[in-house]
C-alpha positions in Angstrom: 209.3 -158.6 134.4 208.7 -160.7 131.3 210.6 -163.9 131.0 212.3 -164.5 127.7 210.8 -167.2 125.5 213.2 -170.0 124.6 212.8 -171.0 120.9 214.5 -173.9 119.4 213.6 -174.6 115.7 212.6 -178.1 114.8 214.9 -178.0 111.8 218.4 -176.6 111.8 218.3 -173.7 109.3 221.9 -174.4 108.1 221.0 -178.0 107.5 217.8 -177.0 105.6 219.8 -174.6 103.4 222.3 -177.3 102.7 219.4 -179.7 101.7 217.9 -177.1 99.4 221.3 -176.4 97.9 221.9 -180.2 97.3 218.4 -180.6 95.7 218.7 -177.5 93.6 220.6 -179.1 90.6 218.0 -181.9 90.4 215.0 -179.6 90.7 216.4 -177.0 88.3 218.5 -179.1 86.0 216.8 -177.9 82.8 217.2 -174.2 83.8 220.8 -174.8 84.8 221.6 -176.3 81.4 220.0 -173.4 79.6 222.0 -171.0 81.8 225.2 -172.9 81.0 224.4 -172.8 77.3 223.8 -169.0 77.5 227.1 -168.6 79.3 228.9 -170.7 76.8 227.4 -168.7 73.9 228.2 -165.4 75.6 231.8 -166.5 76.1 232.2 -167.7 72.5 230.9 -164.5 70.9 232.7 -162.2 73.3 229.8 -160.9 75.2 231.3 -161.9 78.5 234.4 -160.0 77.6 232.4 -156.9 76.7 230.6 -157.2 80.1 233.8 -157.6 81.9 235.3 -154.6 80.1 232.2 -152.5 81.1 232.3 -153.6 84.7 236.1 -153.1 85.1 236.1 -149.9 83.1 233.1 -148.3 84.8 235.2 -145.5 86.3 236.8 -144.6 82.9 233.5 -144.8 81.1 231.7 -142.7 83.7 234.5 -140.1 83.5 234.2 -139.9 79.7 230.4 -139.6 79.8 230.7 -136.8 82.3 233.4 -135.1 80.2 231.1 -135.3 77.1 228.1 -134.2 79.0 229.9 -131.0 80.1 230.7 -130.1 76.5 228.5 -127.4 74.9 226.6 -129.9 72.8 226.5 -132.5 75.5 223.2 -131.4 77.1 221.6 -130.9 73.7 222.7 -134.4 72.7 221.1 -135.9 75.8 217.9 -133.9 75.3 217.8 -135.1 71.6 218.3 -138.7 72.7 215.4 -138.3 75.1 213.2 -136.7 72.4 214.1 -139.5 70.0 213.3 -142.1 72.6 209.8 -140.5 72.9 209.4 -140.8 69.1 210.5 -144.5 69.3 208.0 -145.2 72.0 205.2 -143.6 70.0 205.8 -145.9 67.0 203.6 -148.9 66.7 205.9 -151.9 66.3 203.5 -153.7 64.0 203.2 -150.7 61.7 206.9 -150.2 61.7 207.3 -153.9 60.8 204.9 -153.5 57.9 206.8 -150.4 56.8 210.1 -152.2 56.7 208.5 -155.1 54.7 207.0 -152.5 52.3 210.4 -150.7 51.9 212.0 -154.1 51.1 209.3 -154.9 48.6 209.6 -151.4 47.0 213.4 -151.8 46.9 213.2 -155.1 45.1 210.6 -153.8 42.6 212.8 -150.7 42.0 215.8 -152.9 41.3 213.8 -155.0 39.0 212.9 -152.0 36.8 215.1 -151.9 33.8 213.8 -148.6 32.5 212.5 -145.7 34.7 208.7 -145.8 34.8 206.8 -143.5 32.5 205.1 -140.4 33.9 201.7 -142.1 33.4 202.9 -145.1 35.5 204.1 -142.7 38.2 200.8 -140.9 38.1 198.9 -144.1 38.5 201.0 -145.1 41.5 200.5 -141.6 43.0 196.7 -141.8 42.7 196.3 -145.2 44.2 194.5 -145.4 47.6 197.7 -146.5 49.4 199.8 -143.7 47.9 197.2 -141.1 48.9 197.2 -142.6 52.4 201.0 -142.1 52.5 200.7 -138.6 51.0 198.2 -137.8 53.7 200.5 -138.9 56.5 203.5 -137.2 55.0 201.6 -133.8 54.6 200.5 -134.1 58.3 204.1 -134.8 59.2 205.3 -131.9 57.1 202.7 -129.6 58.8 204.0 -130.7 62.2 207.6 -130.1 61.2 206.7 -126.7 59.9 204.8 -125.9 63.1 207.8 -126.9 65.2 210.2 -124.9 63.1 207.9 -121.9 63.4 207.8 -122.3 67.2 211.6 -122.7 67.6 212.4 -119.8 65.3 209.9 -117.6 67.1 211.6 -118.3 70.4 215.0 -117.3 69.0 214.0 -113.9 67.7 
């Protein structure tokens, strides 16, 4: 029969843990200060209260979500959210950022217009390379919308 091996660690594990715990504030002082600052900010703006409400109300929240999911439109709403998330994932964040800057610039330019632009000014805008690029994208998008409408209406008849 085998004889059991007697093992006695050189360092007491409890003492080592206590040593690490005592040294942690010194080794991680900057990180702890940042964490305290985050907690202070979260408490000041009510984020901690929101998290507390979500945690303590999880049963009620889950019941409401289940109730809404059982409704006739619940499944369609969940499917639509998933489809919208696919659209958001497909968007290039840099392109979307440029688009929002462009919308802001166009809004400011539109507000600065005292009189509506003439038909000639509108024509010149519409025939610029950037406008043609935008029209090209919009016509491609409209074609895709039409194709999807055709596919969904064909499935219903």
